[in-house]
C-alpha positions in Angstrom: -14.1 -69.6 -58.2 -12.2 -68.6 -60.5 -9.0 -66.9 -58.5 -7.3 -63.6 -59.5 -3.3 -64.8 -59.6 -0.7 -62.7 -60.0 -0.1 -63.0 -63.8 -3.0 -61.9 -64.1 -1.8 -58.3 -63.9 0.7 -57.5 -67.0 2.5 -53.7 -68.2 2.7 -53.0 -71.8 4.2 -50.7 -73.7 2.4 -47.8 -70.6 -0.7 -49.6 -69.7 -1.3 -51.9 -67.2 -3.3 -55.0 -68.0 -5.4 -56.3 -65.8 -7.5 -59.9 -66.3 -10.6 -59.8 -63.5 -11.8 -63.5 -62.3 -15.4 -65.0 -63.3 -17.0 -63.0 -60.0 -15.3 -59.6 -58.9 -16.8 -59.4 -55.8 -15.7 -58.0 -52.1 -14.2 -61.6 -52.1 -11.8 -60.5 -54.4 -11.2 -56.8 -54.0 -8.4 -56.3 -51.6 -5.9 -58.2 -53.5 -7.0 -56.4 -57.3 -7.0 -53.4 -55.8 -3.5 -54.2 -53.4 -1.7 -55.4 -57.0 -2.9 -52.9 -58.7 -1.8 -50.0 -56.8 1.3 -51.9 -56.4 1.5 -51.7 -60.4 0.2 -48.0 -60.5 3.1 -46.8 -58.9 5.6 -47.9 -61.9 6.3 -44.4 -63.6 5.6 -45.8 -67.5 1.8 -46.6 -66.3 0.1 -44.3 -67.2 -3.5 -45.9 -68.3 -4.9 -49.0 -66.9 -7.3 -51.7 -69.5 -9.7 -53.8 -67.6 -9.9 -57.6 -68.9 -14.3 -58.3 -68.6 -13.3 -61.4 -70.8 -14.1 -63.9 -68.2 -16.7 -62.3 -66.3 -19.4 -62.8 -65.2 -20.4 -61.6 -62.6 -19.5 -58.1 -60.0 -21.0 -56.2 -57.4 -20.4 -53.0 -55.8 -17.0 -54.2 -55.3 -15.4 -53.8 -57.6 -16.9 -50.7 -58.9 -15.6 -49.4 -56.0 -12.1 -51.4 -57.9 -12.6 -49.4 -60.7 -13.6 -46.4 -59.4 -10.4 -46.4 -57.3 -8.0 -46.6 -60.2 -9.7 -43.9 -62.2 -9.2 -41.7 -59.1 -5.3 -43.1 -58.8 -4.3 -43.3 -62.8 -6.4 -39.6 -63.8 -5.1 -37.2 -61.5 -1.7 -37.9 -64.1 -4.0 -37.4 -67.0 -4.5 -40.9 -67.6 -7.4 -43.3 -68.7 -9.2 -46.0 -68.0 -10.5 -48.6 -70.3 -12.8 -52.0 -70.7 -12.7 -54.5 -72.9 -14.8 -57.8 -74.0 -17.7 -56.8 -71.2 -20.8 -58.6 -72.4 -23.9 -57.0 -72.0 -24.3 -57.4 -68.1 -21.4 -56.1 -67.3 -22.3 -52.9 -69.4 -25.2 -52.8 -68.4 -23.7 -52.7 -64.3 -21.1 -50.1 -66.2 -24.5 -47.5 -67.5 -26.3 -48.2 -64.5 -23.6 -46.6 -62.3 -22.2 -44.0 -64.4 -19.2 -45.8 -64.5 -19.6 -46.1 -68.8 -19.0 -41.8 -68.0 -15.0 -42.5 -66.6 -13.8 -45.4 -68.0 -14.5 -46.2 -72.1 -15.5 -49.9 -73.1 -14.4 -50.7 -75.9 
């Protein structure tokens, strides 16, 4: 299983880009949330971009990660985006309602 590492979190301009692992589940959720929040405390971060290029599976923990970051960043007028989401991930977004608050690019 692909593990997420510190280098999977990058701040470019005012965007925090999080490259997600192959499986986004409860085993990874704590680490992802904790590190994302650490980066969000930086004043220059205004938006969060979740990169699903390597992701093939996401359970409700992944939905929780995204919802939690949305709640935090939207308080400051920020937005959440998803990139490289395959049809399976897009389906999860639609079924869960995430597509209403996260822009899929």
